[in-house]
N, C-alpha and C positions, 0 to 999 in steps of 0.2 A: 243777690247779695254775694255770692263767691265770687264773681267777677270783679266786684269792687274791692274784697279782701285780697284778691290776687294782684290788682292793680297797686293796691297800698304797700304790698311786700314789696313788689318791683320798684317801687318808687324810692323806697327807703332803702333798697341795695343799690340803686344807681346813686342816690345821693351820696352813700357812705363812700362808694368808690371814687366819686367825683372829690370828695373832701380829702379823701386818702392822698389823692395824686395831687391835689394841691398843697396838702401839708408837707408832702415830701420833696415837691420841687422849692417851696419857701425855705424849707431847712436846709436843704443842700446847697442853694445859692447863698445862705448865710453862715454855712458851716465852716470852720477854721481850715478845713484840708480840702481846698478846690482843686480839683486836677488839672494840669496843664496839658498841652499838646504830648510831652514826652513823658507823662505820666509821673511826674515830680511834684509834691505839693507847692503851691505857689509860695506859701508863707514858712517853707522848710527853714528852721534854725532862725525864723523871724522873732520867735519868743526871746531871742537874746541879742540881736542887732538887727534891727530894721533894715541897713543897708547891705546885710549878708545877701550874696545871690543864693538861691536854693540851686542852680546848676550844678551837676556833679564836677568834680576835679578831673581834669584831662591831664594825664602823665604823657602822654604819646609824643608831645613836642620835646619836651624836656628829656626825655628818654632818648628819643632817638639823635639829639645833637649832643648828649653827654658821652654816648657810647663811643663816638668818634675821637673824643680826645682822652679818653680812659684807656691805657696799655696794659699788656700783661710782661711782669718783670721777671725773668730767670736769671739766677744767680748761680755761680760755681766758685767754692773756696777749695783750692788745692789741699791734698794729704798733707799731714805736718807729723814731724816725728817727735816724741815726747821723752823724756828720760824715765827710766824704771826705779831710779833712787828714791823712792818715796820713804818717807818718815816712817819710823817704826817704835813701838812701844820701849820704852827703856827696858833692858835687861832680857830681851827677847833673842836670846843666842841661836834659836833655831832658825830665825832669818838668815843669819850669817852663814849658818852652816850650810843652809839650803841654797844661798847664792854661790858659794864656792863650787857646787857640783852642777849647778844648772844657770847657765847665764843665758837669759832671753834676749839681751841687747835692748835697744831702745824700742818702744811701743810706737803704733803709728795710730793717728787719728784719720780716718779714712776721708776721701773727697767729700764735700758736703754740697748738695745740689737742694736749691731751694726756689721757691717763686712766689710772687706776689703781685701788686697791682700800682700803678702810678698815673699821674695826670699830667698832660702837656698844657703848660701855662704860657707857651709863645708859640708863634709861627716858625720860629728858628730853633725848636727841640728842647727848649730847658723843662724838666721834667721833676715835680715835686712829688716824694715817696715817704714811707717810713724809714728810720734808720735801721730798725730790726729787720726790713727787707734785705737791705744790702751788707749788714754786718751780723757776726754771730758772735758778738761778746770776745772773748779771748781769742777766738779762731780768727779774728781780724775781718777786713773789708773785702769783698768778694773779687777775686782776681778777673772774673769775666762775667759781663754783664749783658744779657740779651732783653730787646725791647721789642714787641711784637704789637703793632696797632690793630684795631679792629678789623681794617681790610686784609689782615694777614702779612703785611709787609713788615719785615724785620730788620732791626739795626743794632749795632754795636754801641754801648753805651759807655760813657767814662763818667766818675765821680767828680762833681766841683766841690762839694764839700757836704758836712753832715754835722749833727749835734745830737749826741745822746739823750741829754738832758731834756729836750723838746720831743725827741724820736721824730726828727725829721732828716731828709738828705736832698740835696739836690743833684740831679744827673742831667747829661747832655748827649742828645744824638743829633748827627749831620744831616740837616733837612731844611727846605723851604717850603713856606706857605702850608705848612702842618696845621691839621686842626688844633685849635686851641679851647681852652674853657675860660670864660670870663669870671673873675673875681666878684663873689655876691659880700653882703654886710652881715657877719655872723651876729653883731651886736644887735640886728634888728629880729632875730630870730625870736619866734615866740613858741612857748609850750603849746603843744596841740596841732602845730604846724606841719601839713605833709612834706615829706622828704624822700628822696630816692638815694639808694645806694648802689653806687655803680663799680663793679669789680670783676675778678677772676676767682671766685670761690671754688676751693676743691678742684684745682686744675680744669675748671668747665672752662668754656667760651664766656666771651661778654655776658654777663649777668645783670639784671636789674632788679632791684627789690623796693617796696614801699613800705612807708611806715610813719609815726609821727615822731616828734621831738617830746620827749618825756620828762628831761631835766636839762638844766644847764649849769654850768660851772661845777661840774662834778670832779670829783678827784677821787682816785683809787688806788694810788701809790704804786701803779705798775712801772713808771719811768725811773723810779729809783733802782731797778734791776739794771739799768744801764748806765744811769748818769749820778754823780754824787751830790748835783744841785737840781733836781727835777723840777719840772714845770707841768702843771696839770690843770686845765679847766676845759673839760670835755664836755662837747654836746652829746647826752645821751639819747638814744633813739630804741625804737623795736621794730626798725627795718632790720630783715635777716640779714646777717655778715658771718661768715664764716672764715676758716683759714684760707689765706690768698687773697681774701679782700683787703688786708693791710696794704694802705698806700693808695686806697682808690678813693674814688670821689663822693662826696655826701652834697647833693644839689638840692636845691629849692624846686617849685614846680615851674620857675621861669627857665630853668636849665643853669642858673649860676652856682659856681662853687661856693659852699658854705663851710664845708670841712673836709679833712683827709681821715678817714677811716682808719683807726689805729687799734683798737682792742675790743675783746667779747668778754662777756661773763659767761665763761664754761665749765661749770663744775663738772659735765661729762665729758667735755673736750670738744664740744660743738656747740653751735649757737643754742642758749637758753633763753632768749627774749630780749637781751639788752645788748647794745653795742654803743660803741664810743668813738667820737671823732672830735681831732683837733679843731678848733674854730679856726676860720679862715684868717681872721683878724692876726692870730700869731703866725700863722703860715705865711701871711704876707711879708711881715717883720722879719722872720727868719729868712726866708728866700732871698730877699733884697739884699740882706748882711751878707749872706754867703755869696752870692754873685759879686757883689761889690768888693767886700773884702776878704773873701775866703774862709770866714769864720762868722758867728754870730756876734754882736758888739752888744753885751748884755750890761746893763747898769746894776749894781751891787748896793743894798742898803747898810750891808755889814752888820746884821745881827742873827743870832742863831734863834732857833725856836724849837719846841718838842715836836717832832716827827711823827708821833702817833698820839692818838687820844690818851689822856692822862685819867687814870683811875683816882678814886676817892683817897688813897693812901698818898698818891703822888701829888695829888693837889694840896693836900696836909701839909707835907713836907716842903712845899714850894711858899706857902702861905698862900695860895690862891682860893678865894672864895666861891661858893657856887655859883652865885648870879654874875661872875666876872664874865666879860663878853670880850672878844678881840685876840689877838695873837700875843701870847705870853713870850718876853724877851728872855731868853734864859742865858743869853750872853753877848756881848757886845766888842767887836773887834776893837783894839785900841787904835788902829791906824784905820779904820773903816769910817763910811760916811756918815753912820748915825750917831758915832762917839764925837765928831765935831759939832754934831747940831744938840749935843746935849741929851741924846736917848740913853736910857740906863737899864742895867739889868732889872727885872721886876715890873717893867713898865708894861702896858697893853696897849699895841697898835691896833687901833679900830678903822681907820681910812687911810687910802692912799688917794689924794687928788680928788677926794668926795667919793671915792669908789669904797664901800664899805668891805671889810676883810674880816674873817671868822677864823680862819686857819693860816698856816705857814704856807702849804701850796696854794690856796687861793691868793694869798699876798704876793707870792713868787711869780703866780700869771699875772697879776697886774703890772708888777714891776719889769716884767718880761718885754712890755711893749716900749721900754724906754732904754736910750741908750747911755753910757758913760758921759758925764757933764750935763746931763738933764736935770733938772730942778722939780722935784716934787714937793707937795705940802702933805705932811705926815701929820696926822691927829692920834694922840696917845692919851691914856689915862694913866696916872700916878697918883696912889693913896687916895683915890674917890676924885680927885680934880682933873678936868680936862684939859691938856695942851694943844697946840697946833706948832709946827715948825717946819721951815723950809730946809730941804735938804738935798745937797749936790751928789749925785749917784756916781760911784765910782767903779773904775774898770774891774776891779776884784772883791771880793768879799773881805779882804782883810786876814791878817794872823791871827787866828784864834788859838793855836798852841798855848800861849800864855794863861789865857782866859779859861779855856778848858781844863787845862792842866790843873789850875788851881781848884775848880770846882770838882773834878774827878778825884784830885788827891784829896781833898776835905772828905769826899765820900768814902774812899778805899783806905786811906790812912796810909799813903805812901808819896813819895816824890816820884815824878813820870817824866819819861823824855821820850819824844820820837826818836826810833832808830834811825841812824846815819842811814843813807843810800849805800855808800859805799860797803858798809858792814852788811846790810840786807842781801847785797850781791854776793859778798863772801860768804855768808850762811846760806845761800840758795833759797831766800824767803823774798816775798814782795814787800814785805815791810813789818813794822810793829813797834810796840811800845814798851820801853825798856824801865823797869822797876829797879829806880836808883837806890831807894832806901825805903825800909818798912817802919812805920810808926807803931809803938806799943800801944795796945787797946783798940787799934784801927781793924776795920773789916779783915784786911789781909793778913794782919797778923794773927788772925785766928784759924787761918790756914797752913800748910806746910811750906808754903812758896818761901823761897829765899831771894835775898837780893840779887839783882843781876838778871833775874828772869825777863824773857822777852815775850810779852802778850801778843799773839797773833790772830786769835778770834774768841768772841764772846758767844758761846752756845752755838757755836757754827757759823756766826756771822764774821767774815774775814775783817779785821781791823789793820791799818797799815800806818795810823798816826795817832796823836792823843785825840784830835777833833772826832775821829770815826770811833774812838773808844767812849768818849763822851755821849755820842750820839746811840751807842748801842746799848750802854748801861742806862741812859735816860728811858729807853722803850722796854727795859725789863725790869722785873722785880722778882721778890723770892731767890732761890736758889739759881744761880747761872754757872755755867762752867767757863773757866779762863782757861784757854788752851794756848801753848806756846811751847818755849825751847830755852835752856840755857847754851850759849855761846860753844859750840862743839859736841853739844849731847843730842840725844834723841828728844820727842815729842813729850810734853806732859801734859796733865789737865788738872786743874785746882778746883774744887766745888768751893763756890763762894755765896753766903748768904746775905743778901742785899737789906734785909730787914733789921740785920744787927742782932738776931735773936741767938 
């Protein structure tokens, strides 16, 4: 009997083992994640797109081709003398006494050296980079520009043209059969798409980093530091970019140029996870204009708009409802394109040629693709009704002084006028706004300001004309400081309450 029991136990054990093996093989053949030869699941990402390949992305070809066309740019701006005759507070006699005994003479801004990146876009040596790579604001354009290729060959470069509003510049080196990068199509860039950033960060040699596109059409207000009519529609990525990457290439996995790296979000001064590139659609247009005309041929609509997001109080003052969408038209130039087409102050522009716009910088980036004389279809809302009209863009934005002066004069309770340029030179200032007369009961009448005062800045923001004053006041609320001078006197500051309290 014992041998029969033993045989039964062995039979059950063998049968269980065979069933286990059979079940395991059947399950693994039907499971979702069957391994391929290279170890990658066959249906990797197949839950989202059955046509999506599960193969890993290979960056090597795009990287190796891109580094040949991305260059290291080194610039030099010579030392510059500046006057020591700085404005002083009224009644500070100690300054006068001090200067009688100690004459320091003119101050000197030392020689400036900087570096960045650039991209060769033609075999005969045209290079695109950022304006801020070759320019240092008031210090001017670099007097000496050296370009070093990936193969360490160095060239002297000359400036063909630049535009601070786009933060782009075009250089030229003398050479033939140079490696260059092909333009891609930034309009086809998708969120989550892999991209490479190529450049010379932190004075390192050619460096390639990878990331994904995390946003499109991003506006961060950085170009307003350079130009008075900034254009921004950045591609945002998480590819690591640092100082020195400016002007370098943002490329897709095919090695095509889709953007020029321009800025980083850097609270600590170094890369913090987000970088911003100028889309190649804008780059192509700017480069073409600069090479052909020497400057950018930009078509203007002739409207002004709030440069910063409005708070509830500002929206209430302007009569804007919470659910209103589009670009609020705060002013229309009397000689501009929009005025001729019937667009008025208070309208909300929602589309340009079917491209939806939600803020002023976004609208500017759409219009930046057109030249003077081009006709665009503008869709706008007025008092709840939608309209559409054809607008022929003009070469300039138009004269806003009269429009802005009227709006600002109403808010401040004063008659204003842009300071004549000859008088500005006489007073040794860059410009300003003259307070010609002050109305009783107005905001300015509640200060100690007198007629004839020249406003040169608002809370530290320089203003050289009435339009700039209007923009500065539009983005400011509460107590502001109007800084300026009376002809032949020192500098004054007047606190002004814009809330009228």
